[in-house]
VMD Tcl script that draws the C-alpha trace (Angstrom):
set ca {
  {-4.95 8.00 -22.97}
  {-5.66 11.17 -21.02}
  {-8.69 11.01 -18.75}
  {-11.04 13.99 -18.69}
  {-11.25 14.84 -14.97}
  {-14.66 16.44 -15.51}
  {-16.05 12.95 -16.15}
  {-14.85 11.45 -12.87}
  {-17.80 10.54 -10.66}
  {-16.01 8.63 -7.88}
  {-15.44 10.35 -4.56}
  {-12.04 8.68 -4.21}
  {-9.61 8.90 -7.10}
  {-6.01 9.83 -7.89}
  {-3.63 9.83 -10.85}
  {-2.45 6.34 -11.85}
  {1.21 6.09 -11.00}
  {2.21 3.84 -13.88}
  {0.28 5.50 -16.72}
  {0.45 9.18 -17.64}
  {-2.94 10.85 -17.94}
  {-4.93 7.99 -16.42}
  {-6.61 7.75 -13.03}
  {-7.59 5.08 -10.53}
  {-10.94 5.15 -8.77}
  {-12.76 3.32 -5.99}
  {-11.11 -0.04 -5.14}
  {-8.24 0.58 -7.56}
  {-7.57 3.81 -5.67}
  {-7.35 1.86 -2.40}
  {-5.03 -0.77 -3.94}
  {-2.73 2.03 -5.12}
  {-2.88 3.81 -1.74}
  {-1.89 0.59 0.06}
  {1.11 0.20 -2.23}
  {2.12 3.84 -1.79}
  {1.87 3.66 2.00}
  {3.90 0.49 2.32}
  {6.57 1.37 -0.25}
  {7.15 4.96 0.90}
  {9.93 5.13 3.50}
  {9.06 7.29 6.50}
  {10.82 10.64 6.21}
  {10.83 10.75 2.41}
  {7.79 13.05 2.12}
  {8.94 16.46 3.40}
  {5.38 17.67 4.02}
  {4.41 14.52 5.93}
  {7.60 13.14 7.49}
  {5.69 10.40 9.36}
  {3.91 9.19 6.18}
  {4.76 5.72 4.93}
  {6.37 2.77 6.69}
  {9.74 1.47 7.78}
  {9.43 -1.85 5.93}
  {12.61 -1.21 4.00}
  {14.62 -1.61 7.22}
  {13.89 -5.34 7.13}
  {14.76 -6.21 3.53}
  {17.54 -8.81 3.51}
  {17.17 -9.68 7.20}
  {16.58 -13.37 7.89}
  {12.86 -14.08 7.41}
  {12.42 -15.42 10.94}
  {13.70 -12.14 12.32}
  {12.09 -9.79 9.80}
  {8.55 -11.14 9.39}
  {7.12 -10.02 12.76}
  {8.57 -6.52 12.27}
  {7.26 -6.26 8.70}
  {3.78 -7.34 9.79}
  {3.76 -4.83 12.68}
  {5.14 -1.94 10.62}
  {2.79 -2.65 7.71}
  {-0.37 -2.96 9.79}
  {0.49 0.13 11.86}
  {1.11 2.21 8.72}
  {-2.10 1.07 7.04}
  {-4.18 1.69 10.16}
  {-2.81 5.21 10.38}
  {-2.86 6.23 6.73}
  {-5.71 4.25 5.12}
  {-8.80 4.59 7.34}
  {-11.14 3.21 4.64}
  {-9.97 -0.37 5.26}
  {-9.64 -2.94 8.03}
  {-6.50 -4.99 7.59}
  {-7.28 -8.66 8.17}
  {-3.85 -10.09 7.45}
  {-0.49 -8.97 6.11}
  {1.66 -11.78 4.73}
  {5.27 -11.19 3.65}
  {6.10 -13.83 1.04}
  {9.60 -12.61 0.23}
  {11.98 -10.24 1.97}
  {15.21 -11.22 0.22}
  {16.44 -8.29 -1.91}
  {12.87 -7.05 -2.47}
  {9.58 -6.72 -0.65}
  {6.71 -8.95 -1.72}
  {3.71 -8.69 0.58}
  {0.06 -9.66 0.35}
  {-2.37 -7.47 2.28}
  {-5.81 -8.92 2.92}
  {-8.39 -6.34 3.91}
  {-12.06 -5.40 4.01}
  {-13.54 -2.11 2.95}
  {-14.65 -0.31 6.13}
  {-14.38 -3.63 7.94}
  {-17.35 -5.06 6.02}
  {-17.95 -7.32 3.09}
  {-15.71 -9.61 1.15}
  {-12.01 -10.10 1.71}
  {-9.87 -8.22 -0.83}
  {-6.17 -8.82 -1.48}
  {-3.54 -6.34 -2.62}
  {-0.12 -7.48 -3.80}
  {2.70 -5.09 -2.87}
  {6.05 -5.55 -4.60}
  {8.97 -3.18 -4.83}
  {10.60 -5.06 -7.69}
  {7.94 -4.24 -10.28}
  {8.51 -1.22 -12.48}
}
mol new
graphics top color blue
foreach p $ca { graphics top sphere $p radius 0.5 }
foreach p [lrange $ca 0 end-1] q [lrange $ca 1 end] { graphics top cylinder $p $q radius 0.2 }
display resetview
């Protein structure tokens, strides 16, 4: 279903990546931004070569070796590219063949804890 952009009232919105003609707003916009930031390899956006993260470097490394790097890379990328949130915790739950990460965050550092699941194996 195509969304009429004239009816959007949210300050923060973007096209939904998995559904043509739909949008995400407010918290759904932030969830999608978190996924985009973490799943975009640095250097793949020609207009913003520093955008994204280097998480993909650590896929298939032994978990004991990869986890600290994934946490650092993920938190650094989110702090730089998503100023609306405060990351409380980033937990990699699988790094074998695919990324599966849970990001726990608060909107502007206030309020309830919100979780975003980030997976690169979901179409």
